[in-house]
C-alpha positions as CSV (number, residue, x, y, z in Angstrom):
1,X,7.8,-8.8,19.8
2,X,10.4,-6.2,18.9
3,X,11.1,-5.0,15.4
4,X,14.6,-6.6,15.7
5,X,13.1,-10.0,16.6
6,X,10.6,-9.7,13.7
7,X,13.5,-8.9,11.4
8,X,15.4,-12.0,12.4
9,X,12.3,-14.2,12.1
10,X,11.5,-12.8,8.7
11,X,15.1,-13.5,7.5
12,X,14.9,-17.0,8.8
13,X,11.4,-17.6,7.3
14,X,12.6,-16.4,3.9
15,X,15.7,-18.6,4.0
16,X,13.7,-21.7,4.9
17,X,10.6,-21.1,2.8
18,X,12.0,-19.4,-0.3
19,X,15.8,-19.2,-0.3
20,X,17.4,-21.7,2.2
21,X,17.0,-24.6,-0.1
22,X,16.3,-23.0,-3.4
23,X,18.8,-20.2,-3.6
24,X,21.2,-21.0,-0.7
25,X,23.8,-18.6,-2.0
26,X,21.5,-15.6,-1.9
27,X,21.2,-13.9,1.5
28,X,17.7,-13.0,2.7
29,X,17.0,-9.3,3.0
30,X,15.9,-7.7,6.3
31,X,12.5,-6.1,6.3
32,X,12.2,-2.4,5.8
33,X,11.8,-0.3,9.0
34,X,8.5,-0.7,10.7
35,X,6.8,2.6,9.7
36,X,3.4,1.1,8.9
37,X,1.9,0.7,5.5
38,X,3.2,-1.5,2.7
39,X,6.8,-1.8,1.4
40,X,8.5,-3.8,-1.3
41,X,12.1,-5.0,-1.1
42,X,14.2,-7.0,-3.5
43,X,15.4,-10.2,-1.7
44,X,17.8,-11.1,-4.5
45,X,17.8,-11.0,-8.3
46,X,14.9,-13.4,-8.6
47,X,12.5,-12.6,-5.8
48,X,10.6,-9.5,-4.5
49,X,9.3,-9.3,-1.0
50,X,6.3,-7.4,0.3
51,X,5.7,-6.3,3.9
52,X,2.9,-4.5,5.8
53,X,4.8,-2.7,8.5
54,X,7.2,-5.3,9.7
55,X,5.0,-8.2,8.9
56,X,5.8,-10.3,5.8
57,X,3.0,-10.6,3.3
58,X,4.3,-12.5,0.3
59,X,7.2,-13.1,-2.1
60,X,6.8,-12.8,-5.9
61,X,9.4,-14.9,-7.7
62,X,10.0,-13.3,-11.1
63,X,13.2,-15.1,-11.8
64,X,14.0,-18.8,-12.1
65,X,13.9,-20.7,-8.8
66,X,15.7,-24.1,-8.7
67,X,15.7,-26.8,-6.0
68,X,18.8,-28.8,-6.0
69,X,17.0,-31.7,-4.3
70,X,15.1,-32.5,-7.5
71,X,17.1,-34.5,-10.0
72,X,18.9,-32.5,-12.7
73,X,17.1,-34.3,-15.5
74,X,13.6,-33.6,-14.0
75,X,11.9,-30.6,-15.6
76,X,10.1,-30.0,-12.3
77,X,13.4,-28.8,-10.8
78,X,12.9,-25.1,-11.8
79,X,10.1,-22.6,-12.2
80,X,9.4,-18.9,-12.4
81,X,6.7,-16.2,-12.2
82,X,4.7,-17.3,-9.1
83,X,4.0,-16.3,-5.5
84,X,5.7,-18.1,-2.6
85,X,5.9,-17.8,0.3
86,X,2.4,-16.5,1.1
87,X,2.1,-15.6,4.8
88,X,-0.8,-15.8,7.1
89,X,-1.7,-13.1,9.6
90,X,0.0,-15.0,12.4
91,X,3.3,-14.9,10.4
92,X,2.9,-18.6,9.4
93,X,3.8,-19.7,5.9
94,X,0.6,-20.8,4.1
95,X,2.2,-22.1,0.8
96,X,4.7,-24.8,-0.2
97,X,7.2,-25.0,-3.0
98,X,8.6,-28.3,-4.4
99,X,6.6,-30.5,-2.1
100,X,7.9,-34.1,-2.1
101,X,4.5,-35.5,-3.3
102,X,4.3,-33.2,-6.3
103,X,7.6,-31.4,-7.1
104,X,5.8,-29.3,-9.8
105,X,3.4,-27.6,-7.3
106,X,4.6,-24.1,-6.3
107,X,2.8,-21.7,-4.0
108,X,0.2,-19.6,-5.9
109,X,0.7,-20.4,-9.6
110,X,-1.2,-20.3,-12.8
111,X,-0.6,-22.9,-15.5
112,X,-2.3,-25.3,-17.9
113,X,-1.3,-29.0,-18.4
114,X,-2.6,-29.1,-22.0
115,X,-1.6,-26.3,-24.3
116,X,-2.1,-26.8,-28.0
117,X,-0.1,-24.7,-30.5
118,X,0.2,-25.6,-34.2
119,X,-0.7,-29.2,-33.6
120,X,1.8,-29.7,-30.8
121,X,1.0,-30.2,-27.1
122,X,2.8,-28.5,-24.2
123,X,2.6,-28.6,-20.4
124,X,3.1,-25.4,-18.5
125,X,2.9,-27.2,-15.1
126,X,6.5,-28.2,-15.6
127,X,9.4,-25.9,-16.7
128,X,10.2,-27.9,-19.9
129,X,9.3,-27.3,-23.5
130,X,7.2,-24.3,-22.6
131,X,8.2,-21.8,-19.9
132,X,6.9,-18.7,-18.2
133,X,9.6,-16.0,-18.2
134,X,9.7,-12.4,-16.8
135,X,9.5,-9.7,-19.5
136,X,9.0,-6.4,-17.7
137,X,7.5,-4.7,-14.7
138,X,4.3,-2.9,-15.3
139,X,4.2,-1.0,-12.0
140,X,5.0,-1.2,-8.3
141,X,3.2,0.9,-5.7
142,X,2.9,0.7,-2.0
143,X,0.8,2.8,0.3
144,X,-0.7,2.8,3.8
145,X,-3.8,0.8,2.8
146,X,-2.8,-1.3,-0.2
147,X,0.1,-2.4,-2.4
148,X,-0.1,-3.0,-6.2
149,X,2.3,-5.0,-8.4
150,X,2.0,-5.3,-12.2
151,X,4.2,-7.6,-14.2
152,X,4.3,-8.8,-17.8
153,X,5.6,-12.3,-18.5
154,X,5.6,-14.5,-21.6
155,X,5.1,-18.1,-22.4
156,X,8.1,-19.1,-24.4
157,X,8.7,-22.2,-26.6
158,X,12.5,-22.0,-26.9
159,X,13.2,-18.4,-27.9
160,X,9.7,-17.8,-29.4
161,X,7.1,-16.0,-27.3
162,X,3.7,-17.5,-27.9
163,X,1.6,-15.9,-25.1
164,X,1.7,-12.5,-23.4
165,X,0.9,-12.9,-19.7
166,X,0.0,-9.8,-17.7
167,X,-0.4,-10.2,-13.9
168,X,-1.7,-7.6,-11.5
169,X,-1.8,-8.1,-7.8
170,X,-3.5,-5.8,-5.3
171,X,-2.9,-6.5,-1.7
172,X,-5.2,-5.0,0.9
173,X,-4.4,-4.0,4.4
174,X,-5.1,-6.6,7.1
175,X,-8.1,-5.8,9.2
176,X,-10.5,-7.7,11.5
177,X,-8.4,-10.9,11.2
178,X,-8.5,-11.1,7.4
179,X,-6.6,-9.9,4.3
180,X,-7.6,-9.9,0.6
181,X,-5.3,-10.2,-2.4
182,X,-6.8,-9.5,-5.8
183,X,-5.3,-11.2,-8.8
184,X,-6.1,-10.0,-12.3
185,X,-4.8,-11.9,-15.4
186,X,-4.7,-10.9,-19.0
187,X,-3.4,-13.5,-21.5
188,X,-3.0,-12.7,-25.2
189,X,-1.9,-15.3,-27.8
190,X,0.8,-13.7,-29.8
191,X,0.5,-14.8,-33.4
192,X,-1.0,-18.2,-33.5
193,X,-4.2,-19.7,-32.0
194,X,-3.7,-21.3,-28.6
195,X,-5.8,-24.1,-27.2
196,X,-6.2,-24.6,-23.5
197,X,-7.6,-27.7,-21.7
198,X,-7.6,-29.0,-18.2
199,X,-6.6,-32.4,-16.9
200,X,-8.9,-35.2,-17.9
201,X,-11.5,-36.1,-15.3
202,X,-10.1,-33.5,-12.9
203,X,-10.3,-30.2,-14.8
204,X,-7.3,-28.5,-13.2
205,X,-5.7,-25.9,-15.4
206,X,-5.5,-22.2,-14.4
207,X,-5.1,-20.8,-10.9
208,X,-3.7,-23.0,-8.2
209,X,-2.9,-22.6,-4.5
210,X,-0.6,-25.3,-2.9
211,X,-0.8,-25.2,0.9
212,X,2.1,-25.8,3.3
213,X,2.4,-28.8,5.6
214,X,-0.3,-28.7,8.2
215,X,-2.7,-30.8,10.3
216,X,-6.5,-31.0,10.8
217,X,-7.3,-29.9,7.2
218,X,-10.9,-28.9,6.3
219,X,-12.0,-27.8,2.9
220,X,-15.2,-25.8,2.6
221,X,-17.2,-25.0,-0.5
222,X,-20.6,-23.3,-1.0
223,X,-22.4,-26.6,-0.2
224,X,-20.6,-26.8,3.1
225,X,-17.6,-28.7,4.5
226,X,-16.4,-31.6,2.4
227,X,-14.8,-34.9,3.4
228,X,-14.1,-36.1,-0.1
229,X,-12.0,-34.5,-2.8
230,X,-14.0,-32.8,-5.6
231,X,-12.9,-33.4,-9.2
232,X,-14.3,-31.4,-12.1
233,X,-16.8,-29.6,-9.8
234,X,-18.3,-26.1,-10.5
235,X,-17.7,-23.8,-7.6
236,X,-17.8,-20.1,-6.9
237,X,-15.3,-20.4,-4.1
238,X,-13.4,-22.9,-1.9
239,X,-11.5,-22.5,1.3
240,X,-8.8,-24.6,3.0
241,X,-8.4,-24.2,6.8
242,X,-5.9,-26.1,9.0
243,X,-3.4,-25.9,11.8
244,X,-0.3,-24.5,10.2
245,X,3.1,-24.4,11.8
246,X,3.7,-21.1,13.5
247,X,0.0,-20.2,14.0
248,X,-1.5,-20.4,17.5
249,X,-4.9,-21.5,16.1
250,X,-6.4,-22.9,12.9
251,X,-6.1,-20.4,9.9
252,X,-6.3,-20.6,6.2
253,X,-7.0,-19.1,2.8
254,X,-9.8,-19.3,0.2
255,X,-10.0,-18.6,-3.5
256,X,-12.9,-16.5,-4.7
257,X,-14.0,-16.4,-8.4
258,X,-15.0,-13.0,-9.9
259,X,-18.7,-13.4,-10.9
260,X,-17.7,-11.9,-14.3
261,X,-15.3,-14.8,-14.9
262,X,-16.0,-16.8,-18.1
263,X,-18.3,-19.7,-17.6
264,X,-19.0,-18.7,-14.0
265,X,-18.7,-20.7,-11.9
266,X,-15.8,-22.7,-13.4
267,X,-14.9,-26.2,-12.5
268,X,-12.4,-27.1,-9.8
269,X,-10.3,-29.8,-8.3
270,X,-9.9,-29.8,-4.5
271,X,-7.4,-32.1,-2.8
272,X,-7.3,-32.6,1.0
273,X,-3.5,-33.3,0.7
274,X,-3.2,-29.6,0.1
275,X,-4.2,-28.0,-3.1
276,X,-7.1,-26.0,-4.6
277,X,-7.1,-25.8,-8.4
278,X,-9.4,-23.7,-10.5
279,X,-10.1,-25.5,-13.8
280,X,-10.9,-23.2,-16.7
281,X,-11.9,-23.7,-19.5
282,X,-12.1,-27.2,-18.0
283,X,-11.8,-30.6,-19.6
284,X,-13.2,-29.5,-23.0
285,X,-10.6,-27.7,-25.1
286,X,-11.1,-24.1,-26.1
287,X,-9.1,-22.4,-28.8
288,X,-8.3,-18.7,-28.4
289,X,-7.4,-16.6,-31.5
290,X,-4.2,-14.5,-31.6
291,X,-4.4,-10.9,-30.4
292,X,-7.6,-11.3,-28.4
293,X,-7.2,-10.9,-24.6
294,X,-8.4,-13.5,-22.1
295,X,-9.2,-11.8,-18.8
296,X,-9.6,-13.7,-15.5
297,X,-9.9,-12.3,-12.0
298,X,-9.8,-13.9,-8.5
299,X,-9.4,-13.0,-4.9
300,X,-7.2,-14.8,-2.3
301,X,-8.9,-14.3,1.1
302,X,-6.7,-15.0,4.1
303,X,-8.2,-15.5,7.5
304,X,-6.3,-15.4,10.8
305,X,-8.4,-18.0,12.7
306,X,-10.9,-20.7,11.9
307,X,-14.1,-19.5,10.1
308,X,-17.5,-20.9,9.5
309,X,-19.1,-21.6,6.1
310,X,-21.4,-18.6,6.7
311,X,-18.4,-16.3,7.3
312,X,-16.7,-17.4,4.1
313,X,-19.9,-16.9,2.1
314,X,-20.2,-13.4,3.7
315,X,-16.7,-12.5,2.5
316,X,-17.3,-13.9,-0.9
317,X,-20.6,-12.0,-1.2
318,X,-18.9,-8.8,-0.3
319,X,-16.2,-9.4,-3.0
320,X,-18.9,-10.3,-5.6
321,X,-20.9,-7.2,-4.8
322,X,-17.8,-4.9,-5.1
323,X,-16.9,-6.5,-8.4
324,X,-20.3,-6.1,-9.8
325,X,-20.5,-2.5,-8.6
326,X,-17.1,-1.7,-10.1
């Protein structure tokens, strides 16, 4: 495929997956020239794209994204500070935004459904009485083998910032049919204690990956391939593989948990309809004092074709060993 053809496909993909419905008035940017290595490019005033050579990798949405199909009085109509689209190594879109079954799901996102502040409860899964908002860029660097992005967001109740949220992404070069994306989070309550709790009986609350429409879905966990959904289940990792539109074969992506993660392994919720949810601190509430950082690290492991449980475990073990050595 020529660079011109890839450019056209990328523009169309961004329009359909990120901008066509959500920001129809914003034109999609063409990818940078295919010179190898990683490159960032602003798509519009709300979204930043990343390419490796002329292949799209992901879009980070730092601004507010709104879907006009969602009713105006529905708080799930808008969101900010998340990754979508995430692309597979065949060029397929792996994530979904504003799915009809759960409007509030959005690509790779991190949010808690129960947040307690001064006796009041808030839900960060919807863009309502508490919101994630972009504050500043911490850094942006692209090279031949990796790209790094650092951003500081805030959790805001009205005009009041209650939590500092720092996000660092490191995207590794695709090799041997796989790509790794490391996510490091630091959360710091500003001036009041903040209580976090996952959903009752399910545990979701934290990092989530909502997958795009697909067929032949298989979820694999350390115990093997599962036929049933797993609520409130401790897991070191989980993978969802399927036949995604635009991919010649089955492909997918897994979430790996850093062995240094608090309460390792944390609980999860897995859903075959298309989402993996890390649940930490889980269904029992934990209160965090102001000024003390909460640090959480994960890896998104993308594979170009179908993989066995042993191959996923091997990739997780390599990640775990590297984290422990570091």
